[in-house]
N, C-alpha and C positions, 0 to 999 in steps of 0.2 A: 228492711232492706238485706239482701242476701250478702253474705260475706264475699270480699274479693278473694280470688285464689291465685297463688303463685307457685309454681314449680322450681325448686332449687336443687341443684345437682351438687354433690359433694359436701354434704352436711355432717360427715362424722367428726370433723375438727375444723378449727380456723376460721376463715371468712365466712364459709357456708353454715357452720353451726351457730356462730353468733347472729347472723343475719335471720336465719330461720327462727331462732327464739326471740329475736327482737320484734319481727314482723308478726309473729304469733301473739305477742303480748299487745300488739298495736290492733288487733282484731282480724289480721288477714288470716285465712286458711292457707296453711303453709304445707305442701306437699314436698317432703324433703327426702331425697335419696341418699342411701347409706349403703355400703358394701357388706355389713356384717350384722347379724342379729344382736350382737352385744352393743354396736353403736346405736341401733335402734331402741333398745332398752334404755341405754344411757341418756339418749337424747329426750325421751319421753319423761324419765326421772327428773331431769334438769327442768323441763317445761313444767311438770307438776310443781316443783318447788317455786316457780315463778307463777303458778296458778294461770297458765295458759295452754296446758296440755290438750284441751278440748280444741284448740286451734291448730294442732300440728299432727300431720299424719305421717309417719316414716314409711318409705317404701324401699325395698331392697333392689339394688339395680347397680351393676357394672356397666357403665355406659360404653365401653369399648366392645360390649358383646351385643351385636345387633338383635338378636333374638330377645335379650333381656329388655332392650329398649323398647321393642315392640309389644312385650308384655307390660312394661310400664305404661305406654300410651293407652292400652286397652283398660288397664286399671285405673288410670286418671279418668278416662270417659265414663267409666262406671261410677266413680266418685262424683263427678260433675253432674250427671244425669240424675243422681239421687239428690243433689242439693238445688239444682235449678228446676224449677216447676216446668213440667212438659206442656202446661197450658199456654205457655209464651209462645209456642211454636217455634222456638228458636233452636237452632243446634247447640250442643254444649260449647261452652266458651271458657277458655282460659285467659286469665287477665294478665298474667305476666309470666316470663320465664327467665330465670337467672342461671345462666350457664357459667357454673363456678368450679366444677370438679377439674382437677389438674394435678400435675406433679411435675418435678425437675429432675432433670439428668444432668448432673455437672461433671466437668473434667475437661482437659484439653482435647480438642477435635482429633488429634492425631492418635490419642490413646482410647477413644471412645468405640466400643463395639457398634457396628451397624444395627445390630438388634435393639440397642438401647436408643439409638437415634431414631429408629422407626417408631419404637415405643413411645417416644416423647411426642412425635407427631400424632400417633394414633390417640392418645387421650386428650392432648392439648388443641387439637385441630380437627381431625376426622370425626372423633366421637361427638363433638359439639355441633358439627355440621349435621350428623344424623339425627341427634336429638332434635334440632331445629326443624329439619325437614319434616319429622313425624308430627310435630306439635303445631306446626304452621296452621293447619286447618282450624284448630281450636282457638289459636291466638287471632287469626283473621276474624273469626266470628265475634271476638270481644274487641276488635281493633286495639289489641293489647301492646305491650311492650316486652322487648327482648333485651337483655343486658348480657354482655360478655365480659368476662373477667381477663383482661390483658395484663399488662405489667409495664412498668417503667422500662423493663428489658424489651419491651415490643417497640421501643423507640431508641434504645441505647444498647449497644452490644459491647461487652468486654470480655477478657479472657476468663476461661473455665466456664462461663455461662453462655457460651455461644450457641450451643444446640437448642438450650431453653430459649434464648432470644430469637432464634430463627423459627421456632413455632409460634411465638407471640407475634413476630413480623407478619407471618402468613395469617394469623387470626385477624390482625389488624386490616389487612388487604381485603379479606373475605367480608369483614363487617362493613367496610366502606362501600362495597358493592351491595350487599344485602340491604344496607339503609336506604340506598336508592331504589332498589328493586322493590322493596315492600311499602315504600311511601304511598303510592296510589292506593294500597288497601288499608292505609290507617294504622299500620303497625310500625312503632317506633323502635329504633335499634340504637343502643348507646354501648359505649366501651368505658369500663373503669380501668384505670392504669395506676395501680398501687406501687408504692416504692416499698422499702424494706419494712417489715413488720415483725411483731414477736410471735412468729409461728415456727414450726420445725421444718419446713419445706426444704430449706437449703441444708441443714444440719443431716437430715435423713438422706438427701441426695448425695452429699459429699462422703458419708459413710458407705453408702453403696458403691461409690467409686473407688473408695480406698479398699473395700473388700475385694474388688475385682483386680486391683493392682497387687494385693498382698505385699509380699516383702520386696517387691519391685518399686514401691513408692519411694523409699528413700533413695534408691539408686536412679530414679528416673530423672531425665534431664529437666523435667517440670517440677521437680520436688519443691524448690523454693516458691514457685508460683501457687502450688497446692496448699503449702503451709500458710500463705498469705490468704488464700480463698478461705481456708478453714478458720482463721482468725476473724475475717469478716463476717462469716456466716455465725460464728458464735456471738459476735457483737450484735448481729441484727436479731438473733433469737432472744437476746436479753434486751433490747432496747427497740428501736423503730417506733412507728407510729402506733397509737392505741388501736385494736381492732375494731373498737366501736365506730371509729371514724369511717371506717368501710361500710358498715351497716348504715350509719346516717347518710352516706351517699347514696345508697340504694334507696333509701327512703325519699330523698331528694327527687330521684328520677322518677320513682312511682308517683309522686304527688304532683309532678310537673305535667302541664298540658303540652308543653313543648321542650322536651328534654334535650340538652345538647348531645352532640356526637361523642364527646370525650370528656371524662371527669378524672383529673389527677388527683391522687390521694397520697400524702397530705399536699398542701399548696405548693411547697418547696419542690416536689418532684416535677411540677410544670416549669419551674425555673431552671432546673437541671436540664430538662429537655430542650428548653429554649436555648439554653447555652450550647448544648450539642449541636443544635441545628445550625448555628451562626458561626461557630468556631471553625477554622480551616482543620482538615483532617490531621495534618501534620501537628498542629498545636494540641489538638484533643488527644491524640495517640501519645504524645509526650507527657501529657498531664497524667494519663491513665498509667503509663508504665512507671512514672514517678511514684504515684499513690501505691501501686502494687509491688514497688521495688523490682521491677522486672526488666 
């Protein structure tokens, strides 16, 4: 039986890297996008240590660049055609797509440059739509699965992460429509909504924000809010749920014949989103301001 094949974007680190290695060790052929040659070599080295390097193929691609995504599509088709017997008379097919690549731009909305806001939407929304559009013919041929990585921030917006939340809110809306549009073709669409995990995404984001503010950070009217956000990001990078839980969730979706529309990781993230849904805005706002001392 031929190996099932999944394309995962954003495999240099974090969720993408962990999931790529996990699925490769489970027998999937993982086509893993990275942005640097060094990340490709590092990924293969780790896969070799786990004895699953034969199941993973790193591919260089910046998904915000349309010409690179088109090249990626062509490379994937060549790989699939080589693996899938031509005698079957079928078009090349891709069993799954995990739209994982992403980044975070943090900071009070008043202080954020419009170029950063546009960049946030470019990678977290528009790039994923572009990748999905190009690979849909291969996914339709397999009646495959598409998984988008949203966030608890796609359901809950708080100070400093507002622009990131807005991009994830947009992604949630697009996925709700896409899930219905693709249902007649047998393509399943699911969202994963992770809470904080021990990745560096928010520390990197805030460092970028602080670099832009420079000496003005301490004199900013948002100085106290930024300090609290920095403390929260530090705690998240040191704790949060184990990254393996994310990979386990991807496996659950891939193994299910009828995957759900949304998966919260970990379970208490669902409880928090439920609380946000039913609490009056005035009560919720008060709680958040108390928590952030703002």
